[in-house]
C-alpha positions as CSV (number, residue, x, y, z in Angstrom):
1,X,40.6,118.6,118.7
2,X,41.4,121.7,116.5
3,X,43.5,119.7,114.0
4,X,40.6,117.3,113.6
5,X,38.1,120.3,112.4
6,X,40.4,121.8,110.2
7,X,41.2,118.5,108.2
8,X,37.5,118.2,108.0
9,X,36.8,121.5,106.7
10,X,39.8,120.9,104.0
11,X,38.7,118.0,102.7
12,X,35.4,116.8,101.1
13,X,32.8,114.3,103.0
14,X,33.8,111.3,100.7
15,X,37.5,111.9,101.1
16,X,37.0,112.2,104.6
17,X,35.5,108.7,104.9
18,X,38.4,107.3,102.7
19,X,41.1,108.9,105.4
20,X,39.2,107.6,108.1
21,X,39.4,103.8,106.8
22,X,42.8,104.7,105.9
23,X,43.6,105.6,109.4
24,X,41.9,102.8,110.7
25,X,43.6,100.3,108.6
26,X,46.8,101.5,109.5
27,X,46.5,101.4,113.2
28,X,45.1,98.0,112.7
29,X,48.1,96.9,110.7
30,X,50.4,98.4,113.1
31,X,48.6,96.3,115.9
32,X,49.1,93.3,113.4
33,X,52.5,93.7,113.1
34,X,53.4,94.5,116.8
35,X,51.5,91.2,118.0
36,X,53.5,89.1,115.3
37,X,56.7,90.6,116.9
38,X,55.7,89.3,120.2
39,X,54.6,85.9,119.2
40,X,58.1,85.5,117.3
41,X,59.8,86.5,120.4
42,X,57.8,84.0,122.5
43,X,58.4,81.3,119.9
44,X,62.2,82.3,120.1
45,X,62.3,81.9,123.8
46,X,60.4,78.8,123.7
47,X,62.8,77.3,121.2
48,X,65.8,78.3,123.2
49,X,64.0,76.7,126.1
50,X,63.3,73.0,124.2
51,X,65.6,70.3,124.9
52,X,68.2,69.3,122.0
53,X,67.3,66.4,120.0
54,X,68.2,63.1,121.5
55,X,71.2,61.3,119.9
56,X,70.3,58.4,117.4
57,X,70.3,54.9,119.4
58,X,73.3,52.9,119.1
59,X,73.3,49.9,117.1
60,X,72.0,46.3,119.1
61,X,74.4,44.2,120.3
62,X,74.2,41.0,118.7
63,X,74.2,37.4,119.8
64,X,76.1,34.4,118.1
65,X,72.3,33.7,116.4
66,X,71.7,37.0,115.7
67,X,75.1,37.2,113.6
68,X,74.1,33.8,112.4
69,X,70.8,35.3,111.2
70,X,72.3,38.6,109.3
71,X,74.9,36.2,107.4
72,X,72.4,34.1,105.8
73,X,70.8,37.1,104.6
74,X,73.7,39.3,103.4
75,X,76.7,37.1,102.8
76,X,77.8,37.4,99.1
77,X,79.0,34.1,98.7
78,X,75.9,32.4,99.6
79,X,74.1,34.8,97.2
80,X,76.8,34.0,94.5
81,X,75.8,30.2,95.3
82,X,72.2,30.8,94.9
83,X,72.8,32.4,91.7
84,X,74.9,29.4,90.6
85,X,72.2,26.6,91.6
86,X,69.5,29.1,89.5
87,X,71.6,28.8,86.3
88,X,72.0,25.1,86.9
89,X,68.1,24.7,87.1
90,X,67.9,27.3,84.2
91,X,70.2,25.1,82.2
92,X,68.0,22.1,83.0
93,X,64.8,23.7,82.2
94,X,66.1,25.2,79.1
95,X,67.2,21.4,77.7
96,X,63.8,20.3,79.0
97,X,62.0,22.5,76.6
98,X,64.0,21.5,73.6
99,X,60.9,20.0,71.4
100,X,62.9,16.7,70.9
101,X,61.8,13.6,72.4
102,X,64.5,11.1,74.1
103,X,63.6,8.2,71.7
104,X,64.9,10.5,68.8
105,X,68.2,11.8,70.2
106,X,70.1,9.7,72.4
107,X,72.6,12.3,73.2
108,X,69.8,14.8,74.2
109,X,68.7,12.4,76.7
110,X,72.1,11.9,78.3
111,X,72.4,15.9,78.2
112,X,69.4,15.9,80.1
113,X,70.7,13.5,82.7
114,X,73.9,15.6,83.0
115,X,71.7,18.9,83.6
116,X,70.0,17.3,86.5
117,X,73.2,16.3,88.0
118,X,74.3,19.7,87.7
119,X,71.6,20.7,89.7
120,X,72.8,18.4,92.5
121,X,76.2,19.4,92.4
122,X,74.9,23.2,92.6
123,X,72.8,22.3,95.6
124,X,75.9,20.7,97.0
125,X,77.8,23.7,96.7
126,X,75.3,25.8,98.4
127,X,75.1,23.5,101.3
128,X,78.9,23.7,101.7
129,X,79.0,27.2,101.3
130,X,76.5,27.5,104.2
131,X,78.6,25.5,106.5
132,X,81.4,27.7,106.1
133,X,79.7,30.8,106.5
134,X,78.4,29.2,109.8
135,X,81.7,28.4,110.6
136,X,83.3,31.7,109.8
137,X,80.7,33.7,112.1
138,X,81.1,31.4,114.8
139,X,85.0,31.7,114.8
140,X,85.1,35.1,114.3
141,X,82.3,35.7,116.9
142,X,84.4,34.0,119.6
143,X,87.4,35.7,118.5
144,X,85.9,38.7,119.6
145,X,85.0,37.6,122.9
146,X,88.5,36.2,123.1
147,X,90.0,39.3,122.5
148,X,88.1,41.0,125.1
149,X,89.3,38.8,127.5
150,X,92.8,39.3,126.9
151,X,92.1,42.8,127.0
152,X,90.8,42.5,130.4
153,X,93.6,40.2,131.6
154,X,96.1,43.2,130.7
155,X,94.0,45.8,132.0
156,X,93.8,44.2,135.4
157,X,97.6,43.4,135.3
158,X,98.2,47.0,134.9
159,X,96.0,48.0,137.6
160,X,97.7,45.6,140.1
161,X,100.9,46.8,139.1
162,X,100.1,50.5,139.7
163,X,98.9,49.4,143.1
164,X,102.4,47.8,143.7
165,X,104.1,50.8,142.4
166,X,102.1,53.1,144.6
167,X,103.1,50.7,147.9
168,X,106.7,50.5,147.0
169,X,106.9,54.5,146.4
170,X,105.0,54.8,149.7
171,X,107.3,52.3,151.5
172,X,110.6,54.0,150.1
173,X,109.4,57.4,151.5
174,X,108.8,55.9,154.9
175,X,112.7,55.3,155.2
176,X,112.3,52.1,157.4
177,X,115.6,50.0,157.1
178,X,113.6,47.1,157.7
179,X,111.8,47.3,154.3
180,X,113.4,45.8,151.7
181,X,112.4,48.5,148.9
182,X,114.9,50.6,146.9
183,X,114.4,53.4,144.2
184,X,115.4,50.8,141.6
185,X,112.1,48.8,142.5
186,X,110.2,51.8,141.7
187,X,111.4,52.0,138.5
188,X,111.3,48.3,137.8
189,X,107.6,48.6,138.2
190,X,107.5,51.8,135.9
191,X,109.1,49.5,133.3
192,X,106.8,46.7,134.0
193,X,103.7,48.9,133.5
194,X,105.1,50.4,130.2
195,X,105.4,46.7,128.9
196,X,101.9,45.4,130.5
197,X,100.4,48.9,128.5
198,X,101.9,47.8,125.5
199,X,100.2,44.2,125.7
200,X,96.7,46.1,126.2
201,X,97.1,48.1,123.2
202,X,97.8,44.9,121.3
203,X,94.7,43.2,123.0
204,X,92.6,46.9,122.2
205,X,93.5,46.3,118.5
206,X,93.2,42.6,118.5
207,X,89.6,43.4,119.5
208,X,88.9,45.6,116.7
209,X,90.5,43.3,114.1
210,X,88.2,40.6,115.1
211,X,85.3,42.7,115.0
212,X,86.2,43.5,111.2
213,X,86.7,40.2,110.7
214,X,83.1,39.1,112.1
215,X,81.5,41.8,110.1
216,X,83.1,40.4,106.7
217,X,82.0,36.9,107.7
218,X,78.5,38.4,108.2
219,X,78.4,40.1,105.1
220,X,77.9,43.7,106.4
221,X,79.8,46.9,106.3
222,X,81.9,49.1,108.5
223,X,78.9,51.6,108.7
224,X,76.7,49.0,110.2
225,X,78.1,49.4,113.4
226,X,77.0,46.0,114.8
227,X,79.1,44.3,117.8
228,X,78.6,41.0,119.8
229,X,77.1,41.5,123.0
230,X,79.3,40.9,126.3
231,X,79.6,37.4,126.5
232,X,81.5,34.6,127.6
233,X,83.0,31.9,125.6
234,X,81.0,28.5,126.0
235,X,82.8,25.5,127.2
236,X,80.6,22.4,126.6
237,X,82.0,19.0,127.6
238,X,81.4,16.5,125.0
239,X,82.3,12.8,124.3
240,X,83.2,12.3,121.0
241,X,83.9,9.4,118.8
242,X,86.5,9.9,115.8
243,X,85.1,6.9,113.7
244,X,81.4,8.7,114.0
245,X,82.7,11.8,112.6
246,X,84.6,10.6,110.1
247,X,81.3,8.7,109.1
248,X,79.4,11.9,109.1
249,X,81.5,13.6,107.3
250,X,81.5,11.2,104.3
251,X,77.8,11.1,104.0
252,X,77.2,14.7,104.4
253,X,80.1,16.8,102.9
254,X,79.2,18.6,100.0
255,X,82.5,17.8,98.3
256,X,81.8,14.4,98.6
257,X,78.1,14.6,96.8
258,X,79.8,17.2,94.3
259,X,83.0,14.5,93.2
260,X,80.6,11.7,93.1
261,X,78.1,13.4,91.0
262,X,80.7,14.7,88.8
263,X,82.2,11.0,88.2
264,X,78.7,9.7,87.1
265,X,78.6,12.8,84.6
266,X,81.9,11.7,83.4
267,X,80.6,8.2,82.9
268,X,77.6,9.3,81.1
269,X,79.9,11.4,78.9
270,X,81.2,8.2,77.9
271,X,77.9,7.0,76.7
272,X,77.3,10.7,75.1
273,X,80.7,9.9,72.8
274,X,79.3,6.4,72.3
275,X,76.2,7.7,70.7
276,X,77.5,10.2,68.3
277,X,79.3,9.4,65.1
278,X,80.7,13.0,64.4
279,X,84.6,13.3,64.3
280,X,84.2,16.3,66.7
281,X,81.7,16.3,69.6
282,X,81.3,18.8,72.2
283,X,81.2,17.5,76.0
284,X,79.2,18.8,79.1
285,X,82.2,21.1,79.5
286,X,81.1,23.2,76.6
287,X,78.3,24.3,78.9
288,X,79.6,23.9,82.6
289,X,82.9,25.9,83.9
290,X,84.5,23.0,85.5
291,X,86.8,25.1,86.5
292,X,84.9,27.8,88.5
293,X,86.1,26.6,91.5
294,X,89.7,26.6,92.8
295,X,91.6,23.5,93.6
296,X,93.2,24.1,97.3
297,X,97.1,23.7,97.0
298,X,99.3,21.8,99.0
299,X,101.7,23.2,101.3
300,X,105.0,21.3,102.2
301,X,106.9,23.9,104.0
302,X,106.7,24.7,107.7
303,X,103.0,23.4,107.6
304,X,102.0,20.2,105.8
305,X,99.1,20.4,103.6
306,X,98.3,17.9,100.8
307,X,96.4,19.3,97.7
308,X,93.4,18.4,96.1
309,X,93.0,16.7,92.5
310,X,90.9,18.7,90.1
311,X,88.5,17.3,87.4
312,X,89.8,17.4,83.7
313,X,87.7,17.8,80.9
314,X,88.0,19.5,77.6
315,X,85.2,21.4,75.8
316,X,85.3,19.3,73.0
317,X,86.7,15.4,72.0
318,X,87.9,14.9,68.6
319,X,88.7,12.0,66.2
320,X,86.9,8.8,65.4
321,X,84.4,7.4,68.0
322,X,86.6,4.7,69.5
323,X,89.4,7.3,70.0
324,X,86.9,9.8,71.8
325,X,85.3,6.8,74.0
326,X,88.5,5.9,74.9
327,X,89.9,9.3,76.0
328,X,86.4,9.9,77.8
329,X,87.2,6.4,79.7
330,X,90.6,7.9,80.8
331,X,89.2,10.9,82.0
332,X,86.5,9.0,83.8
333,X,89.2,7.0,85.7
334,X,90.6,10.6,86.9
335,X,87.2,11.4,87.8
336,X,86.9,8.1,89.9
337,X,90.5,9.3,91.7
338,X,89.0,12.7,92.2
339,X,86.4,10.9,94.4
340,X,89.1,8.5,96.2
341,X,91.6,12.0,96.9
342,X,88.4,13.8,98.5
343,X,87.8,11.1,100.4
344,X,91.2,10.7,102.0
345,X,91.6,14.8,102.0
346,X,88.0,14.9,104.3
347,X,89.1,12.0,106.3
348,X,92.2,13.6,107.4
349,X,90.4,17.0,107.8
350,X,88.0,15.2,110.5
351,X,91.0,13.5,112.0
352,X,92.8,16.7,112.6
353,X,89.8,18.6,114.0
354,X,89.0,15.8,116.4
355,X,93.2,15.7,117.4
356,X,92.8,19.9,117.8
357,X,89.5,19.3,120.0
358,X,91.2,16.4,122.2
359,X,94.3,18.7,122.9
360,X,92.2,21.7,123.5
361,X,90.1,19.7,126.1
362,X,93.1,18.4,128.3
363,X,94.6,21.9,128.3
364,X,91.3,23.2,129.6
365,X,91.3,20.4,132.3
366,X,94.8,21.2,133.6
367,X,94.3,24.8,133.7
368,X,91.2,25.2,135.2
369,X,92.2,26.1,138.6
370,X,95.4,27.3,138.3
371,X,94.2,31.1,137.4
372,X,92.3,31.3,140.7
373,X,95.6,29.9,142.6
374,X,97.9,32.1,141.2
375,X,95.8,35.1,141.7
376,X,95.3,34.6,145.6
377,X,99.1,33.8,145.6
378,X,100.0,37.1,144.0
379,X,97.3,38.7,146.3
380,X,99.2,37.5,149.5
381,X,102.1,38.7,148.3
382,X,101.1,42.2,147.2
383,X,99.2,42.1,150.9
384,X,102.7,41.3,152.6
385,X,104.5,43.8,150.8
386,X,102.0,46.5,151.4
387,X,101.7,46.0,155.4
388,X,105.0,44.9,156.3
389,X,107.6,45.7,153.2
390,X,109.4,42.3,153.7
391,X,108.5,41.1,150.4
392,X,110.9,41.8,147.3
393,X,109.0,43.9,144.8
394,X,110.6,41.8,142.0
395,X,108.5,38.6,143.7
396,X,105.6,40.6,143.6
397,X,105.8,41.6,140.3
398,X,106.5,38.1,139.1
399,X,103.7,36.3,140.9
400,X,101.2,38.9,139.2
401,X,102.9,37.9,136.0
402,X,102.5,34.4,136.5
403,X,98.6,35.2,137.7
404,X,98.2,37.3,134.5
405,X,99.9,34.3,132.4
406,X,97.8,31.6,134.0
407,X,94.4,33.2,133.1
408,X,95.5,34.3,129.4
409,X,96.4,30.6,128.9
410,X,93.2,29.5,130.2
411,X,91.3,31.9,128.0
412,X,93.2,30.8,125.0
413,X,92.7,26.7,126.2
414,X,88.7,27.7,126.1
415,X,89.0,29.6,122.9
416,X,90.5,26.6,120.9
417,X,88.2,24.1,122.8
418,X,85.4,26.2,121.2
419,X,86.9,26.4,117.7
420,X,87.8,23.0,117.5
421,X,84.2,22.3,118.5
422,X,83.0,24.6,115.7
423,X,85.4,23.1,113.3
424,X,83.8,19.7,114.1
425,X,80.5,21.1,113.0
426,X,82.2,22.3,110.0
427,X,83.8,19.1,108.9
428,X,80.9,16.9,109.4
429,X,78.6,19.3,107.5
430,X,76.5,19.6,110.6
431,X,76.0,16.5,111.4
432,X,77.6,17.0,114.7
433,X,75.9,19.9,117.1
434,X,78.6,20.8,119.7
435,X,76.1,22.8,121.4
436,X,77.7,26.3,120.6
437,X,74.5,28.1,119.6
438,X,71.8,28.2,122.0
439,X,68.5,27.1,120.7
440,X,65.5,29.5,120.3
441,X,63.0,29.2,122.7
442,X,59.8,27.7,121.3
443,X,56.7,29.8,120.3
444,X,53.9,30.1,122.4
């Protein structure tokens, strides 16, 4: 109180009021600062007690219809063929926009017809690319499922061999002279386990390679993380007629449409050369790259595969009209030969796919019961070996190896059967429906 009175006497009344306000302000600021520090401490405690942010959800597992839908949207090959079709349509529209009626220019009339055929050829190319994409996705999808199955076979074999190894070690330590188990048997089991583990490594890598191939077929990158669901390869029993498959292929394949339409284009080229009296006349190949599509080459080494025949057409024909027309007719004969060769190759491809399906179906029928029978025999030997020790360890190991081999061969037969059905769908351009893709449920 004395200090307060002294200060009051030393300062003037106005200054005293100012100092009083300053003291009050400083006190309020200090209180606010203290409260602020307390709030920060509370927030820090709350932050420390808050749960960590949830990890991002993994990408959804995909069914075969999901993979096909993504491929239809993102496969670059399909985008390229759509662009080619758009270019052909633009070429046709450009010729139609030339302000010259057909009766004034017979050649222009022919070029317009050829441009329309070019649209048909490009559309057939897109249809063919779509069928190839469907087959690629279906094949690689089933390859992932098959690789997983084989990995499971190797994993099960390793587990059973380890049980056999534990039983052998236990019987060896028992020292019963009636047990036919030696240290050599235990060492052999270690060797068999190591060999089985190498097979598991191969199967695991096979799964990853199959997933990578599926992503490429779908047109997605490594960062997508997309994988198929845990599914089984369908086994669809069908009665298939070879002649029906050939007829469907010849009626629907894009290659047949393209070859037949190109032959019509070359036939019009003969007419175009007849309608022109110049010494040099440009052909339809001057505005269309007829070599854009690669011609499959034949193989005649360990595998025989006949090659295709390609179209020939120069960009310009030179000489008098009779010479140009004669050369155009010779090229027309080659175009007709391309049609015949294409028909023969498609027929051969269908027959090959049919025979592969037939072989796979017979293998599945023969192997259908063997995995269960072989597995039961191996388990019985394992039980006798574990309880009585009167079965040679070599017999137990051999029985499990046979059981694993039977299961692996059956898995492969089912896999090859599914691939053969998918191939028949491809070679018939979708005319044959194998039932491999589940139908979407009807919308309510």
